[in-house]
VOBA-1610 file (N, C-alpha, C; in pm, whole numbers, padded with zeros to 5 digits, always signed):
BEGIN
Met+00084-00120+00000Met+00000+00000+00000Met+00087+00124+00000Glu+00040+00228-00070Glu+00115+00354-00077Glu+00023+00467-00029Pro+00073+00557+00058Pro-00011+00666+00108Pro-00026+00779+00006Phe-00148+00832-00007Phe-00176+00947-00094Phe-00259+01048-00016Glu-00234+01175-00044Glu-00319+01279+00013Glu-00438+01300-00080Ile-00559+01296-00026Ile-00680+01309-00107Ile-00778+01405-00038Thr-00885+01434-00109Thr-00995+01513-00054Thr-01117+01424-00035Thr-01173+01426+00082Thr-01299+01354+00107Thr-01412+01457+00120Val-01529+01417+00073Val-01647+01503+00084Val-01755+01423+00156Asp-01799+01472+00271Asp-01900+01404+00351Asp-02008+01504+00389Ser-02129+01483+00333Ser-02241+01574+00357Ser-02205+01718+00321Gly-02129+01733+00211Gly-02091+01864+00163Gly-01969+01924+00229Ile-01914+01857+00331Ile-01796+01906+00402Ile-01672+01843+00343Arg-01579+01928+00295Arg-01455+01882+00232Arg-01344+01875+00337Glu-01263+01770+00323Glu-01154+01752+00419Glu-01036+01684+00351Arg-00915+01729+00380Arg-00794+01668+00327Arg-00745+01562+00425Gly-00689+01454+00369Gly-00635+01349+00455Gly-00546+01253+00377Ile-00476+01168+00451Ile-00388+01067+00392Ile-00458+00931+00398Val-00463+00863+00283Val-00523+00729+00279Val-00428+00632+00209Pro-00432+00503+00247Pro-00351+00403+00176Pro-00420+00358+00049Ile-00342+00339-00058Ile-00393+00294-00187Ile-00322+00163-00225Ser-00397+00067-00275Ser-00339-00060-00317Ser-00245-00040-00435Glu-00132-00112-00435Glu-00031-00098-00540Glu-00061-00187-00660Glu-00017-00142-00776Glu-00032-00216-00901Glu+00098-00210-00978Val+00145-00324-01029Val+00267-00328-01109Val+00242-00412-01235Pro+00314-00383-01345Pro+00308-00468-01464Pro+00416-00576-01456Leu+00376-00700-01447Leu+00471-00811-01432Leu+00480-00889-01562Thr+00598-00888-01624Thr+00619-00959-01750Thr+00674-01099-01721Ile+00613-01199-01781Ile+00654-01339-01763Ile+00722-01387-01891Thr+00846-01433-01877Thr+00921-01488-01989Thr+00942-01637-01964Val+00898-01720-02057Val+00906-01865-02042Val+00995-01924-02150Asn+01098-01996-02108Asn+01193-02060-02201Asn+01245-01961-02305Gly+01276-01840-02256Gly+01336-01738-02342Gly+01238-01658-02425Arg+01109-01682-02409Arg+01010-01613-02490Arg+00909-01542-02402Glu+00884-01414-02433Glu+00789-01337-02353Glu+00649-01393-02373Leu+00583-01426-02262Leu+00452-01490-02268Leu+00339-01391-02244Ala+00347-01314-02134Ala+00237-01225-02099Ala+00286-01122-01999Thr+00212-01011-01990Thr+00234-00913-01885Thr+00105-00902-01804Leu+00116-00931-01674Leu+00001-00926-01585Leu+00005-00798-01503Leu-00108-00732-01487Leu-00120-00622-01394Leu-00163-00681-01261Cys-00080-00662-01158Cys-00100-00737-01035Cys-00051-00659-00914Ser-00081-00712-00796Ser-00022-00661-00673Ser+00119-00717-00660Pro+00211-00640-00598Pro+00353-00680-00601Pro+00396-00781-00495Glu+00304-00854-00436Glu+00340-00954-00335Glu+00315-01095-00389Tyr+00392-01191-00335Tyr+00377-01333-00367Tyr+00383-01358-00518Leu+00482-01299-00583Leu+00494-01310-00728Leu+00532-01451-00772Arg+00611-01521-00693Arg+00644-01660-00726Arg+00518-01746-00725Asn+00433-01726-00625Asn+00304-01796-00621Asn+00221-01764-00744Leu+00215-01635-00778Leu+00131-01591-00890Leu+00173-01657-01020Val+00301-01653-01051Val+00348-01707-01179Val+00331-01858-01184Thr+00362-01925-01074Thr+00346-02071-01071Thr+00200-02109-01091Gly+00109-02041-01021Gly-00033-02069-01038Gly-00082-02036-01177Phe-00033-01927-01234Phe-00070-01886-01370Phe-00028-01991-01472Leu+00094-02041-01459Leu+00142-02144-01553Leu+00062-02273-01538Phe+00026-02306-01414Phe-00050-02429-01388Phe-00192-02419-01443Thr-00262-02310-01412Thr-00402-02300-01456Thr-00415-02280-01607Asn-00306-02240-01672Asn-00306-02227-01817Asn-00250-02351-01886Gly-00215-02454-01810Gly-00175-02580-01868Gly-00031-02588-01915Leu+00056-02493-01875Leu+00196-02498-01916Leu+00279-02591-01829Ile+00236-02610-01703Ile+00304-02706-01617Ile+00199-02799-01556Arg+00238-02923-01530Arg+00143-03018-01472Arg+00150-03018-01320Asp+00268-02984-01266Asp+00287-02973-01122Asp+00420-02901-01099Ile+00463-02894-00975Ile+00582-02816-00942Ile+00709-02876-01001Ser+00707-03005-01029Ser+00826-03070-01084Ser+00855-03026-01228Ser+00756-02966-01294Ser+00776-02917-01431Ser+00857-02788-01436Leu+00874-02722-01320Leu+00952-02599-01314Leu+01100-02631-01296Arg+01182-02590-01392Arg+01327-02607-01377Arg+01386-02492-01297Ser+01337-02370-01324Ser+01382-02253-01249Ser+01279-02142-01263Leu+01277-02052-01163Leu+01188-01937-01166Leu+01257-01825-01090Thr+01289-01714-01161Thr+01363-01603-01103Thr+01282-01476-01112Val+01264-01409-00998Val+01187-01285-00991Val+01282-01166-00986Asp+01267-01072-01079Asp+01344-00948-01082Asp+01250-00833-01047Arg+01253-00790-00921Arg+01161-00686-00875Arg+01203-00546-00921Asp+01326-00529-00969Asp+01368-00400-01022Asp+01304-00374-01158Arg+01295-00480-01241Arg+01236-00467-01374Arg+01093-00523-01381Trp+01045-00577-01270Trp+00914-00643-01267Trp+00905-00746-01379Asn+00998-00840-01372Asn+01007-00946-01471Asn+01028-01079-01399Val+00963-01183-01449Val+00986-01318-01397Val+01032-01406-01513Thr+01148-01467-01496Thr+01204-01555-01598Thr+01187-01699-01553Val+01124-01778-01639Val+01091-01916-01603Val+01149-02012-01706Asp+01202-02123-01658Asp+01244-02233-01744Asp+01161-02354-01706Ile+01088-02408-01803Ile+01002-02523-01775Ile+01041-02639-01865Glu+00990-02757-01831Glu+01015-02876-01912Glu+00960-02856-02052Gly+01029-02912-02150Gly+00985-02902-02289Gly+01080-02816-02370Glu+01068-02824-02501Glu+01158-02753-02590Glu+01125-02605-02602Gly+01000-02571-02580Gly+00960-02431-02594Gly+00810-02420-02602Leu+00761-02298-02621Leu+00618-02274-02627Leu+00566-02300-02767Asp+00459-02376-02775Asp+00395-02404-02903Asp+00339-02275-02964Glu+00367-02253-03092Glu+00326-02130-03159Glu+00175-02109-03151Glu+00100-02214-03173Glu-00046-02202-03169Glu-00094-02168-03029Phe-00027-02223-02928Phe-00065-02197-02790Phe-00046-02050-02755Val+00071-01995-02793Val+00104-01858-02756Val+00004-01758-02813Phe-00046-01783-02932Phe-00136-01688-02993Phe-00283-01716-02961Lys-00310-01823-02888Lys-00447-01854-02849Lys-00475-01796-02711Arg-00467-01665-02700Arg-00491-01602-02571Arg-00629-01538-02569Val-00691-01539-02453Val-00822-01481-02432Val-00810-01379-02320Tyr-00851-01255-02345Tyr-00850-01154-02240Tyr-00976-01169-02156Thr-00956-01180-02026Thr-01064-01220-01938Thr-01149-01102-01896Ser-01259-01134-01825Ser-01350-01031-01777Ser-01305-00972-01645Gly-01189-01012-01596Gly-01146-00971-01464Gly-01086-00833-01458Cys-01087-00774-01337Cys-01012-00653-01314Cys-00864-00689-01319Gly-00779-00595-01352Gly-00637-00626-01361Gly-00598-00680-01497Lys-00687-00669-01599Lys-00653-00711-01735Lys-00604-00855-01741Gly-00684-00949-01693Gly-00643-01088-01692Gly-00631-01146-01832Val-00549-01250-01846Val-00535-01316-01974Val-00520-01466-01948Ile-00583-01548-02031Ile-00566-01692-02026Ile-00533-01740-02167Phe-00478-01860-02177Phe-00433-01910-02307Phe-00517-02027-02355His-00644-02024-02322His-00737-02123-02374His-00876-02066-02360Asn-00969-02123-02430Asn-01110-02087-02414Asn-01166-02177-02304Pro-01219-02120-02195Pro-01271-02203-02086Pro-01376-02303-02132Leu-01450-02269-02237Leu-01554-02360-02285Leu-01495-02484-02352Asp-01363-02480-02382Asp-01298-02600-02435Asp-01298-02713-02332Leu-01314-02677-02204Leu-01310-02776-02097Leu-01444-02847-02079Ile-01546-02801-02152Ile-01680-02848-02122Ile-01700-02996-02154Asn-01620-03052-02243Asn-01634-03193-02277Asn-01543-03285-02197Arg-01476-03230-02098Arg-01390-03313-02015Arg-01473-03406-01925Lys-01405-03503-01866Lys-01472-03600-01781Lys-01535-03532-01660Arg-01657-03573-01626Arg-01726-03516-01511Arg-01655-03552-01381Leu-01663-03460-01285Leu-01603-03484-01154Leu-01684-03588-01078Glu-01621-03697-01046Glu-01685-03800-00963Glu-01624-03790-00824Asn-01690-03713-00738Asn-01635-03683-00607Asn-01747-03688-00505Asp-01729-03765-00396Asp-01835-03783-00297Asp-01821-03688-00177Met-01742-03581-00193Met-01727-03482-00086Met-01861-03416-00055Arg-01893-03402+00073Arg-02015-03334+00115Arg-01980-03235+00225Val-02043-03118+00221Val-02010-03010+00313Val-02139-02954+00372Asn-02136-02929+00503Asn-02250-02869+00571Asn-02260-02721+00534Ser-02380-02674+00507Ser-02399-02534+00468Ser-02352-02438+00578Thr-02365-02478+00703Thr-02319-02391+00813Thr-02167-02378+00814Asp-02096-02482+00768Asp-01951-02473+00756Asp-01911-02373+00648Ile-01987-02371+00538Ile-01959-02278+00430Ile-01979-02133+00475Thr-02089-02106+00541Thr-02114-01968+00586Thr-02013-01926+00692Ala-01971-02018+00778Ala-01870-01984+00878Ala-01736-01954+00812Leu-01699-02034+00712Leu-01575-02009+00637Leu-01577-01871+00572Met-01689-01837+00508Met-01697-01712+00436Met-01697-01591+00529Lys-01753-01605+00647Lys-01748-01495+00745Lys-01604-01469+00787Thr-01528-01577+00808Thr-01386-01562+00841Thr-01309-01505+00723Phe-01338-01557+00603Phe-01270-01515+00481Phe-01286-01365+00456Gln-01407-01314+00473Gln-01434-01174+00440Gln-01371-01076+00539Lys-01330-01125+00654Lys-01264-01039+00753Lys-01112-01054+00750Arg-01062-01143+00664Arg-00921-01182+00670Arg-00826-01078+00611Ser-00870-01003+00510Ser-00780-00914+00437Ser-00770-00777+00503Glu-00655-00749+00560Glu-00631-00617+00618Glu-00627-00511+00509Glu-00567-00545+00393Glu-00557-00446+00285Glu-00695-00409+00231His-00783-00507+00217His-00918-00477+00169His-00991-00388+00269Gln-00973-00414+00398Gln-01039-00332+00500Gln-00991-00188+00492Arg-00863-00168+00455Arg-00805-00034+00455Arg-00822+00040+00322Thr-00822-00034+00209Thr-00824+00033+00078Thr-00947+00002-00005Arg-01013-00110+00018Arg-01121-00160-00067Arg-01073-00178-00211Gly-00942-00201-00228Gly-00883-00205-00362Gly-00834-00339-00408Val-00860-00446-00333Val-00811-00578-00372Val-00920-00683-00363His-00899-00791-00438His-00980-00912-00424His-00903-01013-00341Ser-00973-01113-00292Ser-00910-01218-00212Ser-00947-01355-00265Gly-00858-01450-00241Gly-00884-01590-00273Gly-00830-01677-00162Ala-00884-01796-00148Ala-00837-01886-00042Ala-00863-02031-00080Leu-00780-02118-00025Leu-00800-02262-00032Leu-00834-02308+00108Ala-00938-02390+00120Ala-00987-02426+00253Ala-01033-02571+00258Thr-01038-02623+00379Thr-01113-02743+00410Thr-01250-02694+00460Pro-01345-02783+00485Pro-01472-02735+00540Pro-01457-02670+00677Gln-01345-02695+00745Gln-01327-02643+00881Gln-01238-02520+00890Glu-01144-02501+00794Glu-01049-02390+00810Glu-00989-02346+00677Ile-00941-02222+00677Ile-00870-02167+00562Ile-00723-02207+00571Leu-00671-02267+00464Leu-00533-02315+00461Leu-00438-02212+00399Ile-00480-02150+00289Ile-00398-02053+00217Ile-00486-01935+00179Phe-00434-01813+00202Phe-00510-01691+00172Phe-00420-01593+00099Arg-00469-01532-00009Arg-00390-01434-00083Arg-00481-01320-00133Asp-00422-01200-00146Asp-00488-01082-00201Asp-00424-01044-00333Asp-00498-00974-00418Asp-00442-00913-00539Asp-00544-00815-00594Ile-00497-00722-00678Ile-00592-00630-00741Ile-00682-00702-00840Gly-00641-00818-00888Gly-00721-00898-00980Gly-00769-01026-00914Arg-00895-01058-00932Arg-00948-01181-00870Arg-00884-01305-00929His-00850-01302-01060His-00781-01414-01121His-00643-01432-01058Asn-00573-01321-01040Asn-00439-01327-00981Asn-00442-01381-00838Ala-00542-01338-00761Ala-00553-01384-00623Ala-00566-01536-00619Leu-00647-01593-00708Leu-00665-01738-00710Leu-00539-01809-00760Asp-00471-01751-00860Asp-00346-01812-00907Asp-00241-01812-00797Lys-00237-01706-00715Lys-00143-01702-00603Lys-00174-01813-00502Val-00302-01834-00476Val-00343-01941-00384Val-00301-02077-00439Leu-00332-02103-00565Leu-00303-02233-00625Leu-00153-02254-00641Gly-00079-02147-00671Gly+00066-02159-00680Gly+00128-02199-00548Glu+00082-02136-00439Glu+00134-02173-00306Glu+00095-02316-00272Ala-00025-02358-00310Ala-00068-02496-00284Ala+00023-02596-00355Leu+00066-02563-00477Leu+00157-02651-00550Leu+00291-02662-00477Tyr+00342-02550-00429Tyr+00468-02553-00356Tyr+00457-02636-00227Arg+00343-02627-00161Arg+00322-02703-00037Arg+00280-02847-00063Glu+00252-02878-00190Glu+00203-03011-00230Glu+00072-03045-00159Val-00016-02947-00156Val-00150-02966-00098Val-00241-03025-00206Gly-00308-03133-00176Gly-00399-03194-00272Gly-00527-03113-00287Phe-00589-03121-00405Phe-00709-03041-00433Phe-00843-03115-00423Pro-00850-03248-00440Pro-00980-03313-00453Pro-01073-03300-00332Asp-01021-03270-00214Asp-01107-03256-00096Asp-01106-03114-00040Lys-01076-03017-00128Lys-01065-02878-00083Lys-01173-02791-00147Ile-01185-02669-00093Ile-01282-02569-00140Ile-01205-02444-00180Leu-01240-02386-00295Leu-01179-02260-00338Leu-01276-02147-00306Leu-01226-02044-00238Leu-01307-01928-00200Leu-01261-01806-00278Thr-01356-01723-00322Thr-01321-01600-00394Thr-01414-01487-00355Ser-01359-01366-00353Ser-01440-01249-00318Ser-01513-01193-00439Gly-01477-01238-00558Gly-01535-01182-00680Gly-01649-01264-00736Arg-01689-01227-00856Arg-01790-01305-00927Arg-01722-01427-00989Ile-01803-01523-01032Ile-01750-01644-01094Ile-01786-01643-01242Ser-01687-01618-01325Ser-01704-01626-01470Ser-01648-01759-01518Ser-01662-01787-01647Ser-01620-01918-01697Ser-01470-01939-01681Glu-01389-01831-01693Glu-01244-01850-01681Glu-01203-01876-01535Ile-01280-01822-01439Ile-01254-01855-01299Ile-01287-02002-01275Leu-01399-02046-01331Leu-01438-02186-01312Leu-01336-02279-01376Ser-01275-02238-01487Ser-01176-02323-01553Ser-01055-02350-01464Lys-01022-02255-01376Lys-00911-02276-01283Lys-00944-02389-01185Val-01070-02392-01142Val-01113-02498-01050Val-01110-02633-01120Leu-01152-02636-01246Leu-01153-02761-01321Leu-01011-02812-01346Arg-00915-02720-01368Arg-00775-02761-01384Arg-00728-02839-01261Cys-00778-02798-01145Cys-00736-02862-01018Cys-00819-02985-00986Gln-00927-03008-01061Gln-01021-03116-01030Gln-01074-03100-00887Met-01100-02974-00852Met-01154-02941-00720Met-01307-02944-00729Pro-01376-02999-00629Pro-01520-03020-00643Pro-01609-02901-00608Leu-01552-02796-00544Leu-01639-02693-00488Leu-01573-02556-00491Ile-01646-02456-00543Ile-01603-02317-00538Ile-01715-02235-00473Val-01675-02143-00386Val-01770-02059-00312Val-01731-01914-00332Ala-01828-01827-00362Ala-01797-01688-00394Ala-01892-01593-00322Val-01840-01475-00295Val-01923-01366-00247Val-02011-01316-00361Gly-01954-01312-00482Gly-02026-01261-00599Gly-02112-01367-00666Ala-02171-01327-00777Ala-02260-01415-00854Ala-02186-01476-00972Pro-02237-01587-01027Pro-02176-01646-01145Pro-02235-01589-01274Thr-02167-01612-01384Thr-02223-01583-01515Thr-02299-01708-01565Asn-02377-01691-01670Asn-02452-01804-01724Asn-02360-01914-01775Gln-02247-01874-01839Gln-02154-01974-01890Gln-02088-02051-01777Ala-02060-01984-01666Ala-02001-02053-01551Ala-02097-02158-01496Val-02224-02124-01488Val-02324-02219-01438Val-02334-02339-01532Lys-02339-02314-01663Lys-02348-02423-01760Lys-02226-02515-01752Leu-02109-02454-01742Leu-01986-02531-01735Leu-01980-02613-01606Ala-02022-02554-01494Ala-02023-02625-01366Ala-02118-02745-01369Arg-02235-02726-01427Arg-02332-02836-01434Arg-02283-02947-01526Gln-02221-02910-01636Gln-02166-03011-01727Gln-02056-03092-01661Ala-01976-03025-01576Ala-01861-03090-01513Ala-01893-03152-01378Asn-02018-03139-01330Asn-02058-03189-01199Asn-01976-03124-01088Leu-01957-02993-01099Leu-01882-02916-01001Leu-01982-02833-00919Thr-01962-02829-00789Thr-02053-02754-00702Thr-02015-02606-00701Leu-02109-02521-00740Leu-02087-02377-00752Leu-02183-02306-00656Val-02125-02237-00558Val-02202-02163-00459Val-02166-02015-00470Gly-02267-01929-00480Gly-02240-01787-00493Gly-02335-01703-00411Arg-02307-01572-00411Arg-02387-01473-00340Arg-02406-01512-00194Val-02295-01549-00131Val-02299-01587+00011Val-02306-01459+00094Arg-02414-01443+00167Arg-02435-01326+00252Arg-02490-01373+00387Gly-02413-01356+00493Gly-02459-01403+00624Gly-02480-01552+00622Asp-02602-01596+00650Asp-02633-01739+00651Asp-02704-01782+00523Arg-02708-01695+00423Arg-02778-01726+00299Arg-02678-01749+00186Met-02713-01839+00094Met-02629-01866-00022Met-02715-01919-00136Asn-02665-01908-00257Asn-02729-01968-00374Asn-02641-02083-00423Val-02699-02200-00442Val-02626-02316-00496Val-02673-02334-00640Tyr-02583-02307-00734Tyr-02619-02305-00875Tyr-02594-02440-00945Ser-02509-02522-00884Ser-02476-02652-00945Ser-02423-02744-00836Gly-02443-02874-00855Gly-02388-02973-00762Gly-02442-02963-00621Glu-02572-02937-00609Glu-02633-02916-00477Glu-02628-03041-00388Glu-02605-03159-00449Glu-02598-03283-00369Glu-02478-03284-00274Arg-02379-03199-00297Arg-02263-03193-00206Arg-02288-03105-00084Ile-02398-03029-00086Ile-02430-02938+00024Ile-02545-02995+00105Tyr-02529-03005+00236Tyr-02640-03054+00319Tyr-02663-02963+00438
//
């Protein structure tokens, strides 16, 4: 966060003061000697962010696919060496700019995942556990409380939050969470992904990459996200407010 002097107006009364503002940096990712993308992101947990970004875009299968990853905070550049001879030409140019804040980018169409194998997972979660998790989740970010300028993401069990990250982009926040999970070697099939934003199809595609059965959001889903979740047998919960929630898909996992 960086302090700025601003003017506030309250009931017509003007006042000068210092407020913290969330930081934003352009982070360029170079993979196997070739520039892949520039992400607009918060400047923390960059190793997590890049690892999660490569994983959710299908460039690495797990942490063992990373040969090296070097962060240059002076130039805001991350240089990565991964398994394989290089980036496929067709892959590099098949980028989709996402609906997220922070100018997100993915290298596949999320709807390409719609014909994948359905999730066969017998995980069941009590609705009271979900609302308790989300109440804790929404109070967790000190930066959000101070600036209202970031989104949050988390990986959780039904009982507790395991990994929590903030970023100016909701996509980036989730990639940071998933990147840290890869480093910790945390399994996904019995976990829940939490997000402060809405759920669009590209957000849902990140969950499908992990074969995770459940995503819970403060925001609402898009129609394509609901269709994709139902096709994949993934439980999608949104608009969690207090003790109320909407279950858009996979309601059999919620009791």
